C-alpha positions as CSV (number, residue, x, y, z in Angstrom):
1,X,24.5,163.7,79.2
2,X,27.4,165.6,77.3
3,X,29.8,164.7,79.9
4,X,29.2,160.7,79.9
5,X,29.6,161.0,76.1
6,X,32.8,163.1,76.8
7,X,34.2,160.5,79.4
8,X,33.4,157.7,76.7
9,X,35.2,159.2,74.1
10,X,38.5,159.4,76.5
11,X,37.7,156.1,76.6
12,X,37.7,155.1,73.5
13,X,40.6,157.2,72.5
14,X,42.8,155.4,75.3
15,X,41.5,152.2,74.2
16,X,42.9,153.0,70.4
17,X,46.1,154.6,71.9
18,X,47.0,151.5,73.9
19,X,45.7,149.0,71.1
20,X,48.4,150.6,68.5
21,X,51.5,150.6,71.2
22,X,51.1,147.2,72.1
23,X,50.6,146.9,68.1
24,X,53.9,148.6,67.7
25,X,55.4,146.6,70.4
26,X,54.3,143.4,68.9
27,X,56.0,144.2,65.8
28,X,59.4,145.5,67.2
29,X,60.0,142.1,69.4
30,X,58.7,139.9,66.3
31,X,61.4,142.0,64.5
32,X,63.7,141.1,66.8
33,X,63.4,137.7,67.3
34,X,63.5,137.3,62.9
35,X,67.1,139.3,63.0
36,X,69.0,137.4,66.1
37,X,70.4,134.6,64.0
38,X,71.8,137.3,61.6
39,X,73.1,139.7,65.1
40,X,74.5,137.1,66.7
41,X,75.8,134.3,63.9
42,X,77.0,131.2,65.6
43,X,80.4,130.4,66.3
44,X,82.3,128.7,63.3
45,X,83.2,125.4,63.9
46,X,85.8,123.2,62.1
47,X,83.3,122.3,59.5
48,X,82.4,126.1,58.3
49,X,85.7,126.8,58.2
50,X,87.4,127.2,54.7
51,X,89.8,124.0,54.1
52,X,93.4,124.1,54.1
53,X,95.3,123.9,51.0
54,X,97.4,121.0,50.4
55,X,97.2,117.5,52.5
56,X,101.1,117.9,53.6
57,X,102.7,120.4,54.3
58,X,106.4,121.2,55.0
59,X,107.8,124.6,56.4
60,X,110.8,126.2,57.7
61,X,111.1,128.9,59.6
62,X,114.5,131.0,60.1
63,X,115.4,134.7,62.1
64,X,114.5,137.1,60.6
65,X,117.7,139.1,61.5
66,X,119.8,136.6,58.8
67,X,120.2,138.0,54.9
68,X,120.1,133.7,54.3
69,X,119.1,131.6,51.0
70,X,117.8,128.8,52.5
71,X,116.4,126.1,50.1
72,X,113.5,123.7,51.4
73,X,114.0,120.0,49.2
74,X,111.1,117.6,49.6
75,X,110.2,114.5,47.9
76,X,107.2,111.9,47.9
77,X,107.1,108.6,47.2
78,X,107.2,107.5,43.8
79,X,108.2,111.3,42.5
80,X,111.1,113.8,41.9
81,X,112.2,115.9,44.3
82,X,110.4,119.5,44.3
83,X,112.7,122.8,45.5
84,X,114.0,126.4,44.1
85,X,114.9,124.3,40.8
86,X,111.7,122.7,40.0
87,X,108.8,123.7,42.2
88,X,106.6,121.4,40.9
89,X,105.6,117.4,40.9
90,X,103.0,115.2,40.7
91,X,102.5,115.2,44.6
92,X,104.4,118.8,45.7
93,X,104.4,122.4,44.9
94,X,107.3,124.7,46.4
95,X,104.6,127.6,47.1
96,X,107.6,130.5,48.6
97,X,111.0,130.3,47.6
98,X,112.4,133.2,50.0
99,X,115.8,134.6,49.0
100,X,116.1,136.2,52.4
101,X,115.9,140.2,51.9
102,X,116.4,140.7,48.2
103,X,113.1,141.0,46.9
104,X,111.5,140.3,50.5
105,X,109.8,143.5,51.6
106,X,108.8,141.2,54.5
107,X,110.9,140.6,57.4
108,X,109.6,137.0,57.8
109,X,112.2,134.2,56.2
110,X,109.8,131.4,55.5
111,X,109.6,128.5,52.6
112,X,107.0,126.3,52.2
113,X,105.8,123.5,50.6
114,X,102.3,121.9,50.0
115,X,101.1,118.6,48.1
116,X,97.8,117.6,46.4
117,X,96.7,114.7,47.7
118,X,98.6,112.0,50.1
119,X,100.7,109.3,48.5
120,X,101.5,106.6,50.7
121,X,104.7,105.5,51.3
122,X,108.5,107.7,52.5
123,X,108.8,111.2,52.1
124,X,111.8,113.5,52.4
125,X,112.4,116.5,53.5
126,X,116.1,118.5,53.1
127,X,117.4,121.7,53.7
128,X,119.6,123.4,51.9
129,X,122.0,126.4,52.8
130,X,122.9,128.3,49.3
131,X,124.2,131.5,50.4
132,X,124.8,134.1,53.1
133,X,125.2,137.5,52.7
134,X,127.7,139.3,55.2
135,X,131.4,138.6,56.2
136,X,131.5,136.1,58.3
137,X,129.0,133.1,59.0
138,X,127.5,132.5,62.0
139,X,125.4,128.6,62.2
140,X,121.9,129.3,63.0
141,X,118.9,127.4,64.3
142,X,115.6,126.7,61.6
143,X,112.8,125.3,62.3
144,X,111.0,122.6,60.0
145,X,107.3,121.2,60.6
146,X,105.4,118.8,59.0
147,X,101.9,119.1,59.3
148,X,99.2,116.5,57.5
149,X,95.6,117.7,56.7
150,X,93.2,114.6,57.2
151,X,91.4,114.1,53.0
152,X,88.3,113.5,55.0
153,X,88.0,115.6,57.8
154,X,89.7,118.6,56.4
155,X,91.4,119.1,59.9
156,X,95.0,120.3,60.1
157,X,97.5,118.4,62.8
158,X,101.1,118.5,62.8
159,X,103.0,115.3,62.8
160,X,106.6,116.7,63.3
161,X,108.8,119.6,64.2
162,X,112.9,120.1,64.7
163,X,115.1,122.2,65.1
164,X,118.5,121.6,62.8
165,X,121.5,123.7,63.1
166,X,122.9,124.9,59.8
167,X,126.9,125.5,60.3
168,X,127.6,124.9,56.9
169,X,127.2,127.5,53.8
170,X,126.7,124.8,50.7
171,X,125.7,121.8,52.9
172,X,122.7,119.6,52.3
173,X,121.1,117.9,54.9
174,X,118.1,115.5,55.8
175,X,115.6,116.7,58.3
176,X,113.1,113.8,58.0
177,X,112.2,110.9,56.6
178,X,109.5,109.5,57.3
179,X,106.2,107.5,55.7
180,X,102.7,108.0,56.0
181,X,99.6,106.0,55.3
182,X,96.4,106.8,52.9
183,X,95.1,108.5,55.4
184,X,98.1,110.9,56.6
185,X,99.0,108.5,59.9
186,X,102.6,108.5,60.8
187,X,104.7,105.4,61.1
188,X,106.1,106.5,64.1
189,X,108.6,103.4,64.0
190,X,109.7,104.6,60.7
191,X,111.7,108.2,61.1
192,X,115.1,109.2,60.7
193,X,117.3,111.5,59.0
194,X,119.5,109.4,57.0
195,X,120.9,111.7,54.6
196,X,119.4,111.5,50.9
197,X,120.9,113.8,47.9
198,X,117.8,115.3,46.6
199,X,118.8,118.6,44.8
200,X,120.6,118.1,41.5
201,X,124.3,119.7,40.9
202,X,126.9,120.9,44.0
203,X,128.1,124.0,45.2
């Protein structure tokens, strides 16, 4: 009789132990399921990324080994020219005025202007080679990139790119004259580089 009671007690202990283990396992699985969205978040899409600043973006890049003060000038329709001496208009702002090595701890030679919104009509992009430090001047290539951010989708797309040879200190040249509609669509039949002076004064 005592052996039967002893055996029955062992069976009850085993059942309780199994139930406890199963409950703990179920709790652990539930916790993992609840945490899965945070452990492996969904991939970032265009809609979840932060909106890019500005709508029309003009960027200029030149070789890192040139101590050159190169100035970007831009003009939106019905607005004033924007450059180093006038850094803001109704639509455009010059965000970076790169003076070459002077007061620049980085090796990157780069200037950029952004517009607030898109003003339909002709836009003008000029370069002015203001100064180079050194005994003898050597011509060099500059890359100019125009990008448009769609006002509704916020998707950024490049619409123009050009490599320009700068061969004269003090010379201002027109890189692009191009027209956009209110949605930032480029009129591909209306692109030129016919010179228009944007900066005031001369050197």
